[in-house]
C-alpha positions in Angstrom: -0.1 -0.2 0.0 2.2 2.4 0.8 6.1 3.2 -1.3 8.5 5.5 0.3 11.0 4.8 -1.3 11.7 7.6 -4.0 9.9 7.0 -7.2 12.4 6.1 -10.2 11.6 8.5 -13.1 10.5 6.1 -15.1 7.7 4.9 -12.7 4.4 6.0 -14.9 2.1 6.7 -11.7 1.2 10.1 -10.5 1.5 11.7 -7.1 -1.7 13.5 -5.4 -1.5 16.3 -2.6 -4.8 16.7 -0.6 -3.7 19.5 2.3 -6.4 20.2 4.9 -6.9 22.5 8.2 -7.3 19.8 11.3 -6.9 16.2 11.7 -10.4 15.0 11.4 -10.6 16.6 8.1 -7.5 14.4 6.6 -8.6 11.2 8.1 -12.2 11.4 6.7 -11.1 12.6 3.3 -7.6 9.5 3.6 -10.7 7.2 4.3 -12.7 8.5 1.0 -10.1 8.6 -0.9 -8.9 4.8 -0.4 -12.8 3.6 -0.9 -13.0 6.0 -4.4 -10.1 4.6 -6.1 -7.4 2.6 -6.1 -4.2 4.3 -4.6 -1.2 3.8 -2.6 -0.6 6.2 0.9 3.0 7.7 0.1 3.1 9.7 3.3 1.1 11.7 5.6 2.8 14.9 7.3 1.5 17.6 9.7 2.5 21.5 8.7 3.0 24.1 10.9 -0.2 25.9 9.8 -2.4 23.5 12.1 -3.2 21.2 9.6 -2.2 17.5 7.7 -0.6 16.9 4.3 -1.6 13.6 2.7 0.5 12.5 -0.7 -0.6 9.4 -2.4 0.3 7.3 -5.8 -1.2 5.8 -8.3 -2.6 6.1 -12.2 -3.4 9.7 -13.0 -7.0 8.7 -13.3 -6.9 6.8 -10.1 -5.3 9.4 -8.3 -7.6 12.3 -9.9 -10.8 10.7 -9.0 -9.2 10.2 -4.9 -8.1 13.5 -4.8 -11.3 15.0 -6.2 -13.5 13.1 -3.9 -11.6 13.8 -0.7 -11.5 17.3 -1.8 -14.8 17.3 -1.7 -14.8 16.1 1.7 -12.5 17.8 3.2 -14.5 21.4 2.1 -17.9 19.8 3.0 -16.0 19.2 6.5 -14.7 23.0 6.7 -10.8 22.0 6.8 -10.1 24.8 3.6 -8.8 21.9 1.3 -5.7 22.6 -1.1 -4.5 20.0 -3.7 -3.3 18.7 -6.5 -2.5 16.2 -9.1 1.5 16.0 -10.4 1.8 13.0 -13.1 5.4 11.5 -13.5 6.8 13.1 -10.3 11.0 13.4 -11.5 13.5 11.3 -9.1 14.5 14.5 -8.5 11.5 16.6 -7.5 10.5 13.1 -5.0 13.5 14.2 -3.0 12.0 17.2 -2.1 8.2 16.0 -1.9 9.3 13.2 0.0 10.4 14.0 3.7 12.5 12.6 6.0 11.1 10.9 9.6 10.7 13.9 12.2 9.8 14.0 15.7 8.0 17.2 16.8 9.5 17.9 20.8 6.9 20.3 21.0 3.3 18.4 20.4 5.7 15.0 21.4 5.2 13.1 18.1 5.7 12.1 14.9 5.0 15.0 12.2 6.3 12.7 9.2 4.2 9.6 8.8 5.3 6.5 7.1 2.6 3.8 6.8 3.7 0.1 7.1 2.7 -1.9 3.8 -0.6 -3.4 4.1 0.0 -6.5 5.1 1.8 -5.3 8.5 -1.2 -3.5 9.4 -2.1 -5.4 12.7 -6.0 -3.9 12.7 -8.1 -4.8 10.3 -11.8 -3.1 9.1 -13.4 -6.1 10.0 -12.1 -5.9 13.7 -12.8 -2.2 14.1 -16.6 -1.3 13.0 -16.1 2.3 13.4 -14.2 5.3 14.2 -15.3 8.3 15.9 -13.2 11.4 16.0 -13.6 14.3 18.0 -11.4 17.4 17.1 -11.2 21.3 19.3 -8.8 24.0 19.6 -8.4 24.0 23.3 -7.7 21.3 25.6 -10.5 21.8 28.2 -12.6 21.7 26.0 -12.4 17.6 24.2 -11.6 16.2 28.0 -15.0 17.5 28.7 -16.2 16.2 25.2 -14.5 12.8 25.3 -15.8 12.1 28.8 -19.1 12.7 27.6 -18.5 10.6 25.1 -17.4 7.5 27.3 -20.3 8.0 29.4 -23.1 8.0 27.0 -22.0 4.4 25.4 -19.8 1.8 25.1 -16.9 3.0 23.7 -12.7 2.7 24.0 -10.5 5.6 23.5 -7.7 4.6 20.9 -5.6 7.6 21.1 -5.2 11.2 21.1 -3.8 13.1 18.0 -2.2 16.9 18.5 -1.7 19.3 15.3 -0.5 22.6 17.5 -2.2 26.1 18.3 -4.4 23.9 20.7 -5.8 21.6 18.0 -6.1 18.5 19.8 -8.1 15.2 18.4 -9.4 12.0 20.6 -10.4 9.4 18.9 -12.6 6.2 19.8 -13.7 3.0 18.6 -16.5 0.6 18.7 -19.6 -0.5 17.1 -21.0 2.2 14.6 -24.3 3.0 16.6 -22.4 3.3 20.1 -19.6 5.5 18.6 -22.2 7.9 16.5 -24.2 8.1 20.0 -21.0 8.7 21.6 -19.9 12.0 19.4 -23.4 13.1 19.2 -23.2 13.4 22.9 -20.0 14.6 22.8 -20.2 17.4 20.5 -22.4 19.8 22.5 -20.3 20.0 25.1 -17.4 21.4 23.6 -19.4 25.3 23.3 -18.2 27.5 26.1 -15.5 25.6 26.7 -13.3 25.4 22.9 -14.1 25.4 19.5 -15.3 22.4 17.9 -13.2 21.7 15.0 -14.8 18.2 13.6 -16.7 15.4 14.8 -17.0 13.0 12.9 -17.5 8.9 12.6 -16.1 6.9 10.1 -18.0 3.3 9.2 -15.4 0.3 8.4 -12.6 2.5 8.4 -10.0 1.7 5.6 -6.6 0.1 6.0 -4.4 3.6 5.7 -6.5 5.1 8.4 -6.2 2.1 10.7 -2.5 2.2 10.3 -2.4 6.1 11.6 -4.0 5.3 15.0 -1.8 5.2 17.8 1.1 2.0 17.4 0.4 1.3 21.0 -3.3 1.3 20.7 -4.3 -0.3 18.5 
């Protein structure tokens, strides 16, 4: 699924780039892109503008279809997406596009994420019926929201993702009905404590979304 090596000049595949504000719109867009067309996720990178950059590979038609689908859903989620499709990326250009592994001590996590191959992903979409995302600007808001979510339905907390600037996402999992009930209960709790960036449920999450869950909590 993911190819992290620099592609040769003769590689006919295209590069697709989707950049969004917020982690949740990016993950929802990634799920939609993988379900819309046959693509490989090359790399996911967090930037300094509270956003996420997704880099995908595949045929020009597949990449274009995936980027169009991902851009549309990210726009619907007010993720302010920017996207492009570049056919036949040169070997030299790929050196500037592919980023080395990087750890940000300020937010205490990796900001460049290279995914495993599909065979190495230890969690399947069959074992996780749904994922729920609660993203806020402000820690107090997300803490109140996740406590409400866990009291509202039988869900498990998967992990926490931080983008800087006070953007924080907590991810939960469970059956679709439980996750939806938990997210619905959590959203009103953000008001007055912080800003709700996104609250969303992904049913039957794609392999790349699963691969981006915190490894220790899978």
